BAPA-881126 format. One record per residue (C-alpha): residue number from 1; residue in three letters; chain; x, z, y. Coordinates in steps of 0.25 Angstrom, whole numbers, plus 2048, in hexadecimal, padded with zeros to 3 digits. Each point is the difference from the previous one (the first is absolute). Layout:
  seq  type  mol    X    Z    Y
  NUM   ala    A    X    Z    Y
...
END
This chain:
  seq  type  mol    X    Z    Y
    1   met    A  47A  935  5B7
    2   met    A  80C  808  805
    3   thr    A  804  7FD  80E
    4   his    A  7FF  80D  805
    5   leu    A  80C  803  7FA
    6   leu    A  808  7F7  809
    7   glu    A  7FE  808  80C
    8   pro    A  809  803  808
    9   asp    A  807  7F3  7FE
   10   val    A  80E  804  7FB
   11   val    A  80A  7F6  7FE
   12   met    A  80E  801  7FA
   13   asn    A  80A  801  80A
   14   asp    A  80E  7FA  7FF
   15   ser    A  806  806  80D
   16   gly    A  800  80E  7F9
   17   gln    A  80D  807  7FB
   18   thr    A  803  803  7F2
   19   val    A  800  810  7FE
   20   leu    A  7FF  801  7F2
   21   glu    A  800  7F6  7F4
   22   val    A  7FF  802  7F2
   23   arg    A  804  7F6  7F6
   24   asp    A  7FC  801  7F1
   25   leu    A  7FF  80F  800
   26   asp    A  7FD  805  7F1
   27   val    A  7FD  80F  7FD
   28   asp    A  800  808  7F2
   29   ile    A  7F9  80C  7FC
   30   arg    A  803  806  7F3
   31   thr    A  7F6  804  7F6
   32   pro    A  800  808  7F5
   33   lys    A  7FC  7F2  7F9
   34   gly    A  80B  7F9  808
   35   thr    A  805  7FA  80E
   36   val    A  7F4  7F8  806
   37   arg    A  803  7F8  80C
   38   val    A  7F4  801  80A
   39   val    A  807  7F8  80C
   40   arg    A  806  7F2  7FB
   41   gly    A  805  7F5  80A
   42   val    A  7FA  807  80D
   43   gly    A  804  7F9  80D
   44   phe    A  7FC  800  80F
   45   thr    A  805  800  80D
   46   ala    A  7FB  80C  80C
   47   arg    A  803  7F9  80E
   48   arg    A  800  809  80E
   49   gly    A  7F4  802  807
   50   gln    A  7F8  7FB  7F3
   51   thr    A  7F8  807  7F4
   52   leu    A  801  7FB  7F2
   53   ala    A  7F5  805  7F7
   54   leu    A  802  802  7F1
   55   leu    A  7F3  7FE  7FA
   56   gly    A  7FB  802  7F3
   57   glu    A  7F7  80A  7F6
   58   ser    A  804  80D  7FE
   59   gly    A  80C  801  7F4
   60   cys    A  807  7F1  805
   61   gly    A  80D  806  804
   62   lys    A  7FD  800  811
   63   ser    A  804  80F  801
   64   met    A  80C  7FF  7F4
   65   thr    A  806  7F6  80A
   66   ala    A  7FF  806  80B
   67   lys    A  805  80D  7FA
   68   ala    A  80B  7F6  7FB
   69   ile    A  804  7FC  80D
   70   ala    A  802  810  806
   71   gly    A  806  805  7F5
   72   leu    A  7F6  809  7FC
   73   leu    A  7FC  7FC  7F0
   74   asp    A  7FE  80B  7F7
   75   pro    A  80A  805  7F7
   76   val    A  7FA  7F7  7F5
   77   ala    A  801  7F3  808
   78   ser    A  80A  7F8  805
   79   val    A  804  7F2  806
   80   ala    A  806  7F9  7F5
   81   gly    A  804  7F3  80A
   82   gly    A  7FC  7F8  80D
   83   his    A  804  804  80F
   84   ala    A  7FB  805  80B
   85   phe    A  806  7FF  80D
   86   leu    A  7FE  806  80C
   87   asp    A  806  7FC  80C
   88   gly    A  809  7F7  7F8
   89   lys    A  803  80D  7F7
   90   asp    A  7FF  802  7F1
   91   leu    A  7F5  80C  7FD
   92   asn    A  805  7FF  7F1
   93   thr    A  80D  800  802
   94   met    A  800  80D  80A
   95   ser    A  804  80D  7FC
   96   ala    A  7FA  80D  802
   97   arg    A  808  804  80B
   98   glu    A  7FA  7F1  807
   99   arg    A  7F3  802  7FD
  100   arg    A  7FF  80D  806
  101   glu    A  806  7F9  80D
  102   val    A  7F5  7F5  800
  103   ala    A  7F4  807  7FD
  104   gly    A  7F9  804  80F
  105   pro    A  80A  7F5  807
  106   gly    A  7FD  7F5  7F7
  107   leu    A  7F6  803  7F9
  108   gly    A  7F3  807  7FF
  109   ile    A  7F5  801  7F7
  110   val    A  7F2  806  802
  111   phe    A  7FB  804  7F3
  112   gln    A  7F1  800  7F9
  113   asp    A  7FE  80F  7FF
  114   ala    A  801  808  80C
  115   leu    A  7FF  80D  7FB
  116   thr    A  807  801  7F5
  117   ala    A  80E  7F6  809
  118   leu    A  7FF  80D  80A
  119   asn    A  806  80C  7FC
  120   pro    A  7F6  80B  802
  121   val    A  80A  80B  801
  122   tyr    A  804  7FC  80D
  123   thr    A  7FB  7FE  80D
  124   ile    A  7FD  7F0  806
  125   gly    A  80B  803  80C
  126   thr    A  80B  803  7F3
  127   gln    A  7FD  7F5  7F8
  128   leu    A  7FF  7F6  80D
  129   gly    A  80D  805  805
  130   glu    A  809  800  7F5
  131   ala    A  802  7F0  802
  132   phe    A  805  805  80D
  133   arg    A  809  80B  7FC
  134   ile    A  809  7F9  7F4
  135   his    A  800  7F2  806
  136   arg    A  801  805  80D
  137   gly    A  806  80B  800
  138   ala    A  7F5  804  80C
  139   ser    A  7FE  812  7FF
  140   arg    A  7F4  807  7FE
  141   lys    A  7FA  800  80C
  142   gln    A  805  7F1  802
  143   ala    A  7F9  7FC  7F1
  144   lys    A  7F1  809  806
  145   ala    A  800  7F6  80A
  146   glu    A  801  7F4  7FB
  147   ala    A  7F6  804  7F5
  148   ile    A  7F6  803  80B
  149   asp    A  803  7F2  808
  150   leu    A  7FE  7F9  7F1
  151   met    A  7F2  809  7FF
  152   arg    A  7FB  7FB  80D
  153   arg    A  804  7F2  7FD
  154   val    A  7F9  7FF  7F4
  155   gly    A  7F3  807  807
  156   ile    A  801  80D  7F9
  157   pro    A  7F9  809  80B
  158   glu    A  805  80D  807
  159   pro    A  80F  7FD  7F9
  160   glu    A  808  80A  806
  161   thr    A  7F7  80C  7FA
  162   arg    A  7FE  7F8  7F3
  163   val    A  80F  7FB  7FE
  164   asn    A  7FE  80F  7FB
  165   ser    A  7F6  7FE  7F6
  166   tyr    A  801  7FB  7F0
  167   pro    A  7FB  7F6  7F9
  168   his    A  7F3  806  7F9
  169   gln    A  7FA  803  80E
  170   phe    A  800  7F0  806
  171   ser    A  7F6  7F7  7FA
  172   gly    A  802  7F4  7F7
  173   gly    A  802  7F7  80A
  174   met    A  808  80A  809
  175   arg    A  80A  802  7F5
  176   gln    A  800  7EF  7FD
  177   arg    A  806  801  80E
  178   ile    A  809  809  7FE
  179   leu    A  806  7F8  7F4
  180   ile    A  801  7F4  80A
  181   ala    A  805  808  80B
  182   met    A  80D  805  7F5
  183   ala    A  801  7F2  7FC
  184   val    A  802  7FA  80E
  185   ala    A  809  80B  806
  186   leu    A  80C  7F9  800
  187   ser    A  7FC  7F4  804
  188   pro    A  801  7FA  7F3
  189   arg    A  803  7F1  7FE
  190   leu    A  7F6  7FC  7F4
  191   leu    A  7F4  80B  7FD
  192   ile    A  7F9  801  7F2
  193   ala    A  7F3  803  7FF
  194   asp    A  7FA  804  7F2
  195   glu    A  7F1  7FF  800
  196   pro    A  800  808  80E
  197   thr    A  7F2  801  803
  198   thr    A  7FC  806  7F0
  199   ala    A  7F3  80A  800
  200   leu    A  7FF  7FD  811
  201   asp    A  7F2  7FE  804
  202   val    A  7FE  7F3  808
  203   thr    A  7FF  803  80C
  204   val    A  80E  808  7FF
  205   gln    A  806  7F4  7F7
  206   ala    A  7FE  7F8  80B
  207   gln    A  806  80B  80A
  208   ile    A  80D  800  7F5
  209   met    A  802  7F0  801
  210   gln    A  7FE  7FF  80D
  211   leu    A  80C  80C  803
  212   leu    A  809  7F7  7F7
  213   arg    A  7FC  7F4  806
  214   lys    A  805  806  80F
  215   leu    A  80C  805  7FA
  216   arg    A  805  7F5  7F9
  217   ser    A  7FF  7F9  80F
  218   glu    A  806  80C  806
  219   glu    A  80C  800  7F6
  220   asp    A  800  7EF  7FC
  221   met    A  800  804  7F3
  222   ala    A  7FF  7FC  7F2
  223   val    A  7F6  804  7F8
  224   val    A  7FC  7FF  7F2
  225   leu    A  7F2  804  7FE
  226   ile    A  7FC  804  7F1
  227   thr    A  7EF  7FE  7FE
  228   his    A  7F7  7FB  7F7
  229   asp    A  7F7  7FE  80D
  230   leu    A  7FD  7F1  802
  231   ser    A  7FB  803  80E
  232   val    A  80B  809  805
  233   val    A  809  7F5  7FB
  234   ala    A  7F8  7F4  809
  235   glu    A  800  809  80C
  236   glu    A  80D  808  800
  237   ala    A  80A  7F5  7F9
  238   asp    A  807  7F5  801
  239   asp    A  806  7FC  7F5
  240   val    A  7FA  804  7F2
  241   cys    A  807  802  7F3
  242   val    A  7F5  800  7F4
  243   met    A  805  808  7F4
  244   tyr    A  7FA  800  7F1
  245   ala    A  807  809  7F5
  246   gly    A  80C  801  807
  247   asn    A  802  7F2  804
  248   val    A  7FE  7F8  80C
  249   val    A  7F6  7F6  7FD
  250   glu    A  7FD  7FC  80F
  251   gln    A  805  800  80D
  252   gly    A  802  7F9  80E
  253   ser    A  7F8  803  80C
  254   val    A  7F4  809  800
  255   arg    A  7F9  7F4  809
  256   thr    A  805  7F5  7F5
  257   val    A  7FD  808  7F4
  258   phe    A  7F3  805  803
  259   ala    A  7F9  7F2  805
  260   glu    A  808  7F9  7F5
  261   pro    A  803  80A  7F3
  262   thr    A  808  7F9  7F6
  263   his    A  800  809  7F5
  264   pro    A  7F4  804  7FA
  265   tyr    A  802  810  7FF
  266   thr    A  800  7FE  810
  267   lys    A  7F3  7F9  800
  268   gly    A  7FB  808  7F7
  269   leu    A  803  80C  809
  270   leu    A  7FB  7F8  80D
  271   glu    A  7F3  7FC  7F8
  272   ser    A  7FE  80E  7FE
  273   val    A  7FE  805  80E
  274   pro    A  7F0  800  804
  275   gly    A  7FE  7F9  80A
  276   asp    A  7F5  7F7  801
  277   ser    A  7F9  803  7F5
  278   val    A  7EF  803  7FD
  279   arg    A  7FB  80D  7FC
  280   gly    A  7FE  801  7F2
  281   gln    A  80A  7F3  7FD
  282   gly    A  80C  805  7F7
  283   leu    A  80E  801  806
  284   ser    A  80B  7F8  7FB
  285   ser    A  809  809  7F8
  286   ile    A  80F  7FD  7F8
  287   pro    A  7FB  802  7F2
  288   gly    A  809  808  7F6
  289   ser    A  80B  80A  805
  290   pro    A  810  7FE  803
  291   pro    A  80A  802  7F3
  292   glu    A  807  80B  7FE
  293   leu    A  80D  7FE  804
  294   asn    A  808  804  7F1
  295   lys    A  7F7  7F3  7FB
  296   ile    A  802  7F5  80B
  297   pro    A  7FC  7F4  7F9
  298   ala    A  80B  7F5  7FF
  299   gly    A  7FC  7F4  80A
  300   cys    A  7F8  801  80D
  301   val    A  7FC  811  801
  302   tyr    A  7F2  7FC  805
  303   gln    A  7FC  7F8  7F3
  304   asp    A  7F7  80A  7FC
  305   arg    A  7F7  7FF  80C
  306   cys    A  801  7F3  805
  307   pro    A  7F5  7F7  7FF
  308   leu    A  80A  7F1  801
  309   val    A  80A  807  7F4
  310   ala    A  805  7F4  7F6
  311   gln    A  80B  7FF  7F5
  312   ile    A  80B  7FF  80A
  313   cys    A  7FC  80E  808
  314   arg    A  802  806  7F2
  315   asp    A  80D  7FB  7FF
  316   glu    A  806  7FF  80B
  317   arg    A  803  80A  80C
  318   pro    A  7FB  7F8  80C
  319   gln    A  80C  802  80B
  320   leu    A  7FD  802  810
  321   arg    A  7FF  7F2  807
  322   pro    A  7FC  7FA  80E
  323   thr    A  7F0  7FC  800
  324   gly    A  801  801  80E
  325   pro    A  808  801  80D
  326   arg    A  806  80D  7FF
  327   gln    A  7F7  804  7F2
  328   arg    A  804  801  7F3
  329   ala    A  7FA  803  7F3
  330   ala    A  801  803  7F0
  331   cys    A  7F6  7F8  7FB
  332   his    A  801  7F3  7F9
  333   phe    A  7F4  7FC  805
  334   ala    A  802  803  80D
  335   glu    A  7FA  7F4  808
  336   arg    A  7F5  800  7F8
  337   val    A  7FD  80D  803
  338   gly    A  801  7FB  810
  339   gln    A  7F8  7F7  7FE
  340   glu    A  7F4  807  7FB
  341   thr    A  802  809  80C
  342   val    A  7FF  7F4  809
  343   ser    A  7F3  7FC  7FA
  344   gln    A  7F9  80C  7FE
  345   thr    A  802  806  80D
  346   gly    A  803  7F4  809
  347   val    A  80D  807  808
  348   val    A  808  7F3  806
  349   ser    A  80E  803  7FC
  350   val    A  80C  805  809
  351   glu    A  805  7F0  7FF
  352   glu    A  7F2  7FC  805
  353   glu    A  7FC  809  80B
  354   asn    A  811  7FC  805
  355   gln    A  7FE  7F2  800
END
């Protein structure tokens, strides 16, 4: 039983205004052995005041997708196709100057390693105030005042004093708060949070997620949350996009996907979460490991680990198709997966619940 993951009761909301729309995004990496496609045909929508989670194992393409949207790909990587529309403007066709103008007021990003993301030779006040000096022409004094206000807003104690401190003088949790403050300094329309609680203890993780939730509400931002933590997705996200080997394999509202997964990978992830386990009883896991990105098999990308694999899975790559209200999955046997989930857990479908 995994019903504890269904709280709180989050339902996809159609009323949210679209802020980010990603269509058929492809990303390639150049290697000594040739070009490798690490993100293939990814598409999703992020809405104002809501959180979309990109979920999957490490190496499935979540962070690469985020970097492509933000224009922060490493030199060996490049966008090979597709579009990323921010408020209707295609980020992938913007010049470097246009990208710089969007960064801050249009798009903010929180990296997973605060210590390496912050510059060790500049004070926190200087780094927080930079956005105000570049985008709003603020003086040094004005920028410092804005930095102090930002630090106070994200819960940094004694900001008037600590604004002159350096990154190494803060704890991991405080550095992460500072990164969040930098990302939301200019009230962006879209915030990308890439594993924002990595390497933090559980209590601090909860505080950081609570802060992100508070800022999302205050600024009415769209948030793209990158994570491999199912409990974080269940608690924080409205919609979820499950990725595997650089592909989207299932997407929809968190409530629907977690209650009735229609892809074997999503189902396997959910079953691997310890629930009402008995002491001494083995935990469920997904056998094997994701394929190397330069050795993606023809047909279904999940075929080597799937318990339902058949010849059609090896011959034909399934496309994302509707499997329920506002839910899609890339599986030839999606309906069978959904029926097995209902029979095993006794979860009532969203359609039945609304009748």
